[in-house]
N, C-alpha and C positions, 0 to 999 in steps of 0.2 A: 504494500500500500504506500503510495506516495503522498506526502503531506504538503499542504500549501502554507507558505509563510507570507504574512502580510507585510508589505513595505509601507512606510519606512521601518527599518529595523529598530529595535530597542534593546537595551541591555537585557531585559527580561526575555526577549525573544531569541537572543543568541546564546545565552548561558547554557541551555540544554543541548545545543548543536554539537555534534561530534564528528571528527574527521571520518569521511567515508559515507556519511548520511547523504541521501538524495532528496531534494526538495523541489517544489515548484514555487517560484516567487510571483506574487501578484501585488501590484501597486506602482509607486513611482520610484524611479532611480535616475541617476545622472550619467551621461557619457563623458568620458575624459580620456584622452590619449596623450602621447608624448608632448606635443606642442602646448596643449592646455595645461599639463602638469608643469612644464617649464615656466610658463607665464604666471601661473598661480604662485609658484614658489618665488619667482623674481619679485612679484608684487608684495608678497609677505616680507621678503628680506628688505624691501625698500620702505617698509612700514605701512603699506596699504592694507586695507581689508579685502578679503576675497569678494568678487562681484556677486556671489551667492552664498547663502548660509549652508555650511557643509555638515552641521550637526545632525547626526543619525542618518546621513545619506549613504547610499550605496553607489559606488563608482563602477561603471561598466567600461572596461577598456575596449573601445570599439570606434572605428571610423567608418560609419555606415556608407553604403553606396547610395546614389540618388534613388529617390522613390519612384516606383512605377505608378502609373495612373491608378488612383483609388487606394494607394497604400501610404502609410505614414513615413516609411523608410524602405530603402532597398535592402539587399542582403546585409546582415548585421552580425557578423561572427566576431568572436573574441580575438584580441591581439595578444602577443606575448607579454606577459605581466612583468617579467624581469626588467624590462626597459623602464618601468615606472618605479623600480625599487629605490633609486636615489632620492625620490621625492615623497615616497609613501609615509615614512615615519612622521614627517611634518604635517601631512594631511590628516593622519590619524589623531595627532594632538588637537586638531581643530574639531574633532568629533565625528569624522567619517567612521561609520560603523561596519560597512561591508564593501568588499572588493570583488569584482568578477573579471576573470580573464582566462588565460590558459598558461600552463607551464609552472615551473618551480618559482619559489620566492627565496630571497636571501635570508640568511640567519638573522640579520638585522631587522628585516621586515617581520619575520616570524616572532621575534621577541617583542616588537612593537605591537603586534596583534594581541599578544598576551597582556602587555602593559596597558593598552588602551581599550581592552575588551572589544575586539573587533574580529571579523571572520573573513577568510578568503575562500571564495567559491570558484570552481572551474565550470565554464560552459564548454560544450563540445565544439572543438575546432573543426572546420571543414563543413559545418552545417549552417552556414550563414543564412541561406534562403529559408531554411526551416525555422531558425530562431527568429527571423524577422516576422514570421507569422504570429508570434506571441506578443508583438509590439502593437498596441492599439492606438497610440498617439505619440507624436514627437514634436518638440518645440525648442528652437534655439534659445538659450537663456543667458549665454555669455560667449564672448569672443567669436562673434559671427564671421569676422574676417579670416578665421582659421578654416573656413569651409567645412570639409568633412570632419575635421578635428575640433570644431566648435563644441562647446559644452551644450548638450541637449538634455531636456527633461523628457524622459520616456515614461509612458504608462505601459506596463506589461501585464499579461495575464497568463498564468501557468507557464512561466519561463523556467525551463529545467536547468538545475545546477547541482553540483556535487560539492560538499564541504571538503576542501583540501586541508586548510589550516584553521583549526578552531581556536577559541580564545583561551584554551587550557593547555596549549602546546601540542595538540594532536596534529599529525601530518599523514594524510592519506597516501601520499606518494611514498613516504618512507615505509609505511605499513605494507604497501603493495610490494615493495622491493623485498622486505623481510619474508613475506609469504612466498614469493617466487623462489627465494633462496632455500626455504624449508622444503619446498616441493622438489627442487632440483639438487638436493644433497645426495 
């Protein structure tokens, strides 16, 4: 049975999540990729406030393709999360509660997830057109000049994710490697 989690995330909603759990996300989230992360951090370092409130938000690392007629967005698959690692701890300090992407996270990010009670989800790479079907609306909310990398607010319904790194230090990728080693000894 797959459980639906309502967005935005709260501390109470992520505490029970465990690495390896599969969920469907429903509600609002923000998109943010490399260029948006760089700009957000540059603004913070210069003393500016972010253009949007990040408290309890979930950031989806995606640069969606242009929308086809009648759709809010085109294909919208996850990008490699590790590229956002240099910026992630600072954004978690601002209250970001969830992250969605693909691939491994650095030890520094995994520690920051524990410290700031946040969670990292993986979405299936290579399924961009299928994931886009779960997006019901999209609106640019910051950095429109960045085009596909602008920050957008998305409404999603039954968006499938897997908990990779939970707020307790669990790591689904590490667990998977251990299981593989046991099977192949």
